[in-house]
Each structure stands twice: as C-alpha cells, then as structure tokens.
N, C-alpha and C positions, 0 to 999 in steps of 0.2 A: 675308526670306528669302528672297523671291520674284527677290530681285534676283542672290542666288546661285546659285540652280537654272539661269537662262541660260547663266551662267557656264560651268556644270559642262557645260550642254549643245553649249554653244561647243567647249569641251575637246575632250568626245568626238566632235563631229565633226571638229574638225581632224583628230584621231587618226585616225580611221575613213579622211577622205581619203586621208595622205599613203599608206596603207597601201594603199587601193583603186587608187590614181595613181601609177602605175611608172611610166607614159609622161613626158612631154614638155609634157603640159598640168594640170599640177600647180599654176604660179603661177595660172591662171585659175580654180583649184577656191578659190583663199584667197581671191579678191578675194566673191566672193557669199557666202562665212563673215561677211565683216566686218559686210555689210548686213542690218538685220533684217528685210527684206520680201524677200529671195529665202530667207530660214528656211524658210516657208511651202513655197516650189517646193522647197528643198530635202528638206524633208518628205516632197513628193509623187511629185521626180524621184528623189532617192536609192532609196528604194523601187520604181520601175520601172527603173532606171539598173541597180542593183546585180544585179537579176536577169540581164540579159547580161552583166553582167561579173563576175558568180557562175562563171557555166562558162568565163568569162575567166580568174577565179581559179583554176579547178579544172587551168590549166593550171600554177601556181604549186602546187597540192597536190601535184604527185606530187613536189615538194621532200619533203614530210613522208609522200606516200604512197611513193616506195621504201622508208623505211624500215617502212612495214605489208608491201609487197609482197617484201622483202625476208627476213621471216620467212616469209610465204606462200610464196615458192619453197624456202624450207629444209625445210619441210613436206615439198612436192612432192618434194623430192631426198632424203629421208628414206623415202618411198613407193617410190621407184624402188629405192632399198636394200634396205628389205624385202621387193620384190618379189625381189630378185636373192639378198636371206637366202634367205627362202623355199626357193628352189630347190636352194641348197647345204646348208640344214638337214637337208629331206628325206631324204636318204642319210645325213646324221652321226646321226640320229635314234636307231638303235640302239646304237652305242660311246659316244654323250655321254651318254644317261641314267644310267648306272651311275657312271660314271667319276669326273668330275670332283666331280659333288654330293657325293658322301661323301668327297672329299680336304678340300674348299672345308669342307663341315659339322665335319671334324673339326679342322679349325684353330680354329673359332669355339667347341668346345664343350668344348675340351681343360684350361680356366679352371679347372675343377672339379678335377683335378691341377698343384697350383702349380709344383713343380717339375721331377718326373717326368715329365710327358707334355709339359712346356714343348718339352723337346729334341728327343723325337721327331717333334714335331710338323712341324720343320722339316726332320726326314727323311722324313716323309709325303710333302712335296712333292718332292723326291729322287729317293724311292725307289717313285714313283706305281707301276713295274709289279705291285705285288705288289695292288695295287686293280684295274689295267689288264688284267689276265691275260687274267680272262674275257671281258671285252666284246673283246677283241683276236683271240683263238683260237678264241672260240666267241660270236660276237654274236648269233644267232638263239636258243640256249636262253637268252640273258640279256635280250633285248627281248622274249621273249616264256615266262619263269619260271615263269609261273602254266600254261602251255599244254602246256610241253616232257613235265611226268610224263601229261599226259593222251594224247598223243601213243605216248608211249612210246618215242621214238626214242630216248633216252639206254639204255635197259636193252636197247634190240634190236640197239643198234649202240655197241656199249663201245668205250674207246679201249684201244690197244696201251698195254699198262702199261710205262712206263718200268725203264730195266735198276737195278740194284742202285749204291750207290756206292759207294764205295772202301772201304769200311768194310763192304760189302755188305750194307748193310739197303737192305730192298726193300719192308718195309706201313707201315701209317699205323694211330695211334689217334685215333678219328672221333667221339670223344664227351669233352668235358670242358668244366671251367666257368672264371671270374675272379670275385676278392670282387664282384662287380659285383652277383652276384644275391642275395649279403647271408648265403648259408649255403657258400662256397667258402673257402677260406683257401690265401696262395700268389700271388706274381705271376707270369705267363705265363713268365717268362725261368725261374723254378725250377721249371714244367710243363715245359718246354724241352730242361732242363738233365737232369730225369729221362727223357724221351724220348730223349736219347741216351744213356743208358746201359743203356735197355731194347734198345737195339738197331733205333730205329726210323727209318727214314725220313722221316716227318713227322707232324706231328699237326696236327688241325683243331678249331679252338677254337667251342664250340657253347653260349654260354652262353642260359642262359632269358631269350626275348624280353621286350621289356615289350606291356604289352595296355590296353585302354581301359578305361574306368570304374572305374580303381582294382581292377582283378580280380586276385584273391591278391598282393598287392602286397609283403607279406615275401619272396617267393621270388624276385623277378629285378628286373632294372634299371629304372630308372624311361625314360620317355621323352626326359627331359633326359641322361640317361644313352649314350642308343644311340650318338651319335657319340664318347663317350671308348671308349668300349668297342672299337669300331672302331681307334682310335687305340694302344689298347693292346696290340689285337692286331697290329698295323703294328710297333711300337715290339718286342717279339718279335722279329718276321718277320726286323727290320732288326740287330737283334742277333745273330741266331742264323745268319745269309744264309752259305751256304756250307758251313755243320755241319748243318743241319736245315732242312726245308722245314714252315713252319707259313702254315696258310691259315686264312681267315677262312668260318665258318658260323654257323649257329643252332639252338638248339633251339626250335621254333615250337609255339606252344601250338595244340593245336586244342578248340573249344569250338564247339557248335553255336549259329549267330547271330555269331559272330567270322568269317567265311568273308571278310568283305569288307577288315575293317581287315588282315588279317594276310594279302591277297592285294596291299594296298600297301606293306605292312610291308617285304616279299620285295622292293619297288622299289627300297627306302633304301640297298640296299650290293650291291657287286658280290659275294654269297656265292659262296663253290665247294660249299657242300653246306649242304641245311637236310633238317634231323629234325624229322620231326615228332611228338608226343607227347602224348596223352591223360592227364593228370592227375586219378586220381580222387579225390585229395587235397584238391584246391580246395574251400573252404567253398562258394562258387559252384555246383562241377557236386555238393557233398553232396546242397547245398538244394533243388537242382531234382531231380536222378536217385535221390539215394536213399528209394525209396519201395516197400513190397512188402519182399521176402523177401532176406536176402543174397542168394542164387543170380540172384534178377532184376536185382539191380544188377551182377552181375559181366556177365549176358548184354549187359545195355544199355551197359556199358563196351568189350567186345566190337564190338556193334553201332558204335561211334563209330570204335572202330579201323579198321573196314572202311569207315565214311564218310569216314574222314580219306585213306587211300587213294583214293577215289574222288573226292574234292575235287580231285586235280590238283595239290595246294600243295606236297606233300612227297616227297623223293628215297628216306626211309628212316624206318619209322615206329621209335620208340623202344623202348625194355624193355618187348615188346607182352604180356608177361603178367603186367603191372606189380599190375595187381587182385588178384593170389590175397595182397597183402599187407593187403588189406581183410579182418578178420578172420583172421590166419592160423590161424588153429586150428582153423579149418572148412574150411579149401581142400581141395578134393576135386577135382580133374583132374578124373574119370570125369564128375561129375554135369553142368559146362559143356561137356564136348566134342563134343554135337553144336552148339552153338554155336558151338564156337570153329571146327568143321569148314568153316561156312556163311562165318563171316569170312574161313576163310583162304580158301575157293574165291574168294570176292569180291577181296579184296588179290590173287592170283595173276592174275586177270584184269585187272587195271589195271597191273603190270608195275612196280610199287614195290617198292622192297625192302625187307628186315627187318633189325630189330638183335640181336647175340646181346649182352647186357648183362653184363659180367663181376660189375659193381659189388651185382648181389645179394647176392652170396654174403654182403654186409654189411650186407643187410638183413632186417628180423623176419622171414620168411620166407626162410632163408638156402639159394638154390640161384641160379643163374644167370637172365635174365629173357631168351628162355622157358627150361624146364625141357626133358628129354628129349626127353620125348614129345610136345608141342607142335613141341618144335625138327624131328624125324623127319618131322612130318606136312608142316613148310613144305619141308624137303628132298624130299617127294614131289611136290610141289607145283612142285618146279625154282624156289621166290622168291628173288630175290639174296639175299644174307645179309653182313650186314657187324659186323663187330667193334669196338663201342667201351668204354673202362672207365667212363666217365661221372662221373672223377675229380673229386671235391669237393678234394683234396688232392693237392699235386705228387707225393707216395711213391706212390699210386696209380695214376700213366700205365704205359699197358700191363700190369697188374697182372692175371697169371693168364691170359695172352694164351695159352701153351702149351698151357694146360690145355682154354680155349674150342676151339682149332684141334683139339684131339685131338676134344671132345663133335662137333665140326662132321664129321669123317672118319668117327667112329662109327657118325652117323647117315644119312652118304650122300652128304656135300659133297665134292665135289672139288676147287670153286674159293670162295674170299673175295673181297668186294669194299670198295673204297672210293671216293669221290668226287672230282672237283676238274673244276671248271668244270661241274658240274651234271651231270657225265658219269660213268655207271660205268666203274671199270678193274677187271677182275676178274685172279687172280692162283692159283695151282696151290696149295694149302695146301701141298702138301708143300714147295715153293720157299719158300716164306714161313715155315714150320718151320725150313728150315735157315739162312735169312737172318738169323732172329731169334738164334740161339745165336751164327754167327758175328759177327754187328757186335756182340754184345754183349761178345764173348770180345777182339774188337779194341780196343773203348772200355772195358775193364776196367784 
C-alpha cells in the first residue's frame, strides 16, 4: 500500500509540472522528479516557486478569465442600454401604460372562449386603434385618470361634438352590459344591432367591474374575465366598424374602503367612460350600513353617492336614486329631500356628471332614475346629464330615450352629454331628438 502511494504522488507531480512549465525548462523539471531525494526539495521548492509562478499563471487565467470578463462586459453594456432606455421610457410612459397591456392580456385570457373570441383576438392586434384612441388623443387624462375628475378639466372643457353620420345618428347609449355580469343576456353584437335600429351613433359597454375579496360575485365578472371583457367589446367594435361606434367603458363600484382597488382597476384598460355606482343591494353593503330606520339607510346611500363624486374616480354617477327600490312601498322623496339637497350640492361642486337611467321604468319602483323632482334639482345646479338604458338585454338599447330627453327639457336642461376618452361631449337636446328620428327612419 505504501508503494502505491508514492507512485500516485509522482503522477500528480508529473501532471502539475507540465501544466506549470510551459517554458523551455520542462525537460529539466522531469529529471528531479525521478530522483527520490529531490522529492523533498520539490515539496519545499514547489511550495515557494508556485507562488511566483502563480502570478505568472495568472497570465494564463486570462484565457479562462475572458470568459468571465465577457459576461461582465455584457452586463455593463446592458446597464448602458438601460440608462438610454430609461431616457426613452420617460416620455413614453403616458401612452405606454394603457395601450399595449390590455391588448396583450386580452390575447392571453381569451382562452375562456374557445372559438368565438379566438378569432377576434387576432383582430385586436390589427385593430389596436380601438384601445389606443384615448392614449393618442388624450394622453394626460389617461395617465392621470384618477386626477382628471378632481381637476374637473373634462367638464370645464368639453370636446366639440362630432357631426352626425350619413344616417343622421348623433347620440350614444352610455350604459349596457354583457353576459359576463351573470345577469345579462345576448352577445355585444346583438346590442350593437339594436343600437343601429334605434338611430344611435354609438354605444358604450359598461359591464359590472370585478371586485376584491369576493365582493358580491354573483352580479359581476371575475378577475380572470376582465381581459375577456375587453376582447368581447373589441370584437363587436371590429364587426360594426363603419356602422356603429362602439367604445369600452366600465360600471365601477363605489364601496367605502375599496378606493385603492378601484384606482388600480381603472388603469388596467383604456376606458372611454367610467360610470360610478353605489349598489345598496349588495349583501356586504346591507350588512354594514343597514342599521337604524329605512330613512337613515337611504340617507347613508345619498351620502355615499356624494362621496363617490368627491373621490375623483368617476366620470358620471349611475342611477342616482336607486335606493328608492329599497322598500319601494315606503319611498317618499319629501322625507329625504334635505339629504338629497346636500348631496347634490356636494356633487355639483365636483363637476362630475349624473345619469338619467331609463331602466328605472322596469324596476320595482317604476320610475326613471332619478325621478322628475330630483332631476329638476340637478338641472338647477347645472349638473351635466348623461342618458343610459342600463340594458341587460339587447332589445332595451336606446329604450325610452325620446321620453327621457323630453323629461330633461321639461325640468330645464338644454343639453345632454356623453363621454369619449374620459372627456365630456355636450349636445343640444333638440338636435339629439331630431337625429334619433332621422336615423331610425333611415335604418328602418
């Protein structure tokens, strides 16, 4: 056993020497290796000599070092690219946030619709202007969607209304849903077809937004369906291009404590219209605020309606007196009139618009939301007004619009509005009434 060990040492020494000696003295190094006495010298000498030779060998490491320096040089190059990229990214932040993300996400999540949405997804990439429009035309409101309503630049500087189409259509229905809310029926294309028959220039889909922590999930899209919703609206827009202007909006919940979530939600797509809504029917809302008398509950509702406007999150407030359907048999506007007066004063100060929702005629308290007395109070305060059908079925798109416009004239309104690119567009009510009749006759 002891004989074999020295042989291994010799082999090791032999291997070490050829590597260390790349010079012409390789032959002289082999001779002391055969003698047993120089082995001790080799033990002492190689220990000292390799130290000076190692720095010499370090000249050889650069052969392997360049491999390490090469990756080191690459990150340096990446850092320089990163600095240049940062300079380029800063000016592009506003248009880049809303546009590419929704389109990309729509592609990934459209797997929920195996056939119908797969084709339109390809179109989404080609027809990106539908999603890009707002960022191109109004980058400031999109990048600061939450701040825009606070500064009230939109209401103070409404866009000039575009002229009517060849059919004479001029107005939009600004409130309707999709099957993703779990209580609406019909594909977006069916709603669009009805809009053409009704003499409308365009429609804005405002399906119920997703909410965190399983908030009232039975009446809204889930988080995983958000991009599918964007793709569905895009699909309809592609199908009716040149016939009807179809835009992406959202009916966005207002519930105290969810402001941070809603703020981030509004950044996830390039919405043309954000409609705020306080839904007293939600179990979470009832469990927390249904205390005391029926009148106190209604007062709480109107306080939250004003807070939703003051939050700066919304362009318009949906069905503002919806709470009259809470114990409708006991509804008496006179009882809550003082509360409504205070709420409307607060809302008027924000510049946020309010909705005249025609679907109220189909609810338990059969009256548009709001009723004439509250509508007159809104007109007195010059609160901008938007008309929406709140359609959950295609046949109701544009329903009762002529009646609604006549109500507005009756209480003192001269103009009616809709939103594009999160900015308000005002039209004369007389012009809208004439356009509805002309376009409906043309499309009949």
